Residue, then its C-alpha position, 0 to 999 in steps of 0.5 A: x467468459x473464455x477470453x476473461x483470464x487473459x484481458x483480467x491478468x492484462x488489466x491487474x498488470x495495468x493498474x500495478x503499473x498505474x500504481x507504481x506511477x502514483x506511487x512515485x509521483x505522490x513520493x516524490x512530491x511529498x516535501x514540495x506538497x508539505x512546504x506549499x501547503x504549510x503542513x510539515x507537522x501534519x505529514x500524517x495527514x497528507x499521506x494517510x488520505x488515500x488509504x484511509x478512503x480505500x479502507x472506507x470503501x471495503x464494506x461498502x464496495x459489494x453494497x454498491x455493486x450489488x445495487x448499481x452493478x459493475x458498469x455504473x459502479x465503474x462509471x460512479x467510480x471513475x468520476x469520484x476518483x477524478x473529482x477527489x484528484x482535481x480537489x487535491x490538485x487545487x487544494x490551498x490547505x492540508x485538510x483540502x488535500x487529504x479530503x481529495x485523496x480520501x475522495x480517490x482512495x474511496x472511488x479506487x477501492x469500489x471495484x477492488x474486492x470485486x477484481x480480486x475475487x474474480x482474479x481468485x476465481x478465473x486465474x489458476x495459481x500458475x497464472x497468478x505466480x505469472x501475474x504477480x512476477x509481471x506486476x513486479x516488472x511493472x515497477x522497473x520503468x516507473x522506478x528508473x524514470x518516475x522521480x526524476x520525470x516528477x521532479x522535471x514536470x514538477x519544475x516545468x508546471x508545478x506539482x498540482x499539474x503533476x499530480x494528475x499524471x497517473x489518471x490515463x493509466x489508472x482509467x486504463x486498467x480500471x476499464x480492462x478489469x471491468x471489462x473482464x468480470x463485467x458478467x460475474x455475480x457481484x457479491x458471493x458471500x454477506x456483505x461486510x459489516x459496517x461498524x467493525x470495519x469502519x472502526x478501523x479507518x476511524x481509530x487511523x483517523x484518530x491517530x492522524x488527527x491527534x495533533x500530539x494529544x497522545x490519549x488521542x492517538x492511543x485510543x486510536x491505535x487501540x480501535x484500530x487493532x481491535x477492529x483489525x482482529x475483528x474483521x480479519x479471518x479467524x486465527x490471524x491475529x494468533x498467526x494460526x499456521x497456513x492462510x490466517x499466518x499469512x495475512x498476519x504477515x502481510x499486515x506487519x509487512x506493509x505496516x512496516x515497508x508501506x510506511x517506511x516507503x512513504x516517508x522516505x523523501x522526507x527522511x532524506x530532505x529533512x532528516x539527512x538534509x540531501x537535495x530532492x534529486x538524491x531523494x529522488x535516487x533512494x526513492x527508486x532504489x527498493x522498488x526496482x530491486x523489489x521488481x527485478x528480484x521478483x523476476x528472478x524468483x521463479x519458485x515460492x518457497x517458504x524459505x523465501x519470506x523469512x528471509x527476504x522480510x528480515x532483509x527488508x528489516x535490516x534495510x529499514x533499520x540502517x537509515x534510522x541508525x544512520x540518521x541518529x550517528x549522522x550517515x551518508x548518501x551511499x549507505x542509505x542508498x545501498x540499505x533501501x536497495x536492500x529492503x527492496x531485494x527482500x520485499x522481492x524475495x518474500x512478497x510473491x510467495x507471501x501473496x500466493x500463500x495468502x490467496x490460496x484457500x487450501x483447507x482454509x475453507x475461505x470463499x475467494x470474496x472472503x480471501x480477496x477481501x481479507x488480502x486487501x484488508x490485511x495490506x490496507x490495515x498495515x498500510x493505513x497504520x504504518x502511514x498513520x503511525x509514522x507520519x504522526x511521530x515524524x510530524x514534530x519535525x525533529x530528527x528523534x521523530x524520524x528515527x523513531x518511525x524507522x525504529x518501529x517500521x524495523x520491528x514491524x517487519x521483523x515480526x513480519x518474518x516471524x509470522x511469515x515462518x508460520x505460513x507453511x501448513x506443515x508442522 
């Protein structure tokens, strides 16, 4: 395993680049896909599919790896990923597109727990900090060129072919990770309980599919929160100091930031009536601010998460205020840049704290599962709730979504203040 750490680190960074490309392609194309599939009233269905699939994969990953081993799991995952993407790209209806995204997300999650737990085992804290910084840097080029390139390709070959652009980057990163960890034992702990884990995506699916029927949406939200409390480590819901508080902050951060990010092009094109080109410029601002700031932050101090998440909350709230009062392109661009700078300040320290056992007694697999769960739950809640609120197509729904995202980020800043074990 002598060469595993460098190859594993390179694979993680490559996958982050692939995630950046995938994210910009999906966000830039969202208004085009929604219009083409006549799905402006079903935004939650379009944006939550891949995260639902990833979350469903979490309790299945250790079982599949234990039965098939890394090599055959990789082969099955690759086929499912490509099949899901092809299904989404050829979809003629919103539910078919969502099914394709779900399948790709399911495939992408198969090796996630195994890969991150191996990173915790093989990469010491110093190297993990460097990997987090390098991973952040992987967003710079996609942030600068991704939206414009996506729009250019969409005009040239259509959104369906453009949706396939991330494939080679994803395959390359996954091959590197599997090459590095192929000799690792696939399981370090008992498989996750299916019922409790699957209650989270089941609840989120109820929110997404509620179609404005609020009893179903509320029941789904309650089921999701209850499932989250049940599967995250003890103390997370109470924000117990140390790792549990960091995981709780991760959930709230992901709900606020990724929820807002998933709808930013819709907010700008539908709410502010901006062109898709202008929306693409704003879309790049936050990830670029995140990436550059992460590279400049060389120490993970306890003050950074609180200050950073507070900035992100401010940058997320401003578009809602501007939309309600009639704002300008420059103000929204500046606010979304500030939001990204805040994430760049907060995320490296928050991630390290959430993946460092300390005195918590968590194993590498438990930590890997917990941090993936925290981010996935947050993304799922943010995208499902935001997509559902915004699906009415009214300005009020978009404003309510961004107010909700800002409140989640304020709560994340409060949770982040408890990540230090001192006091």
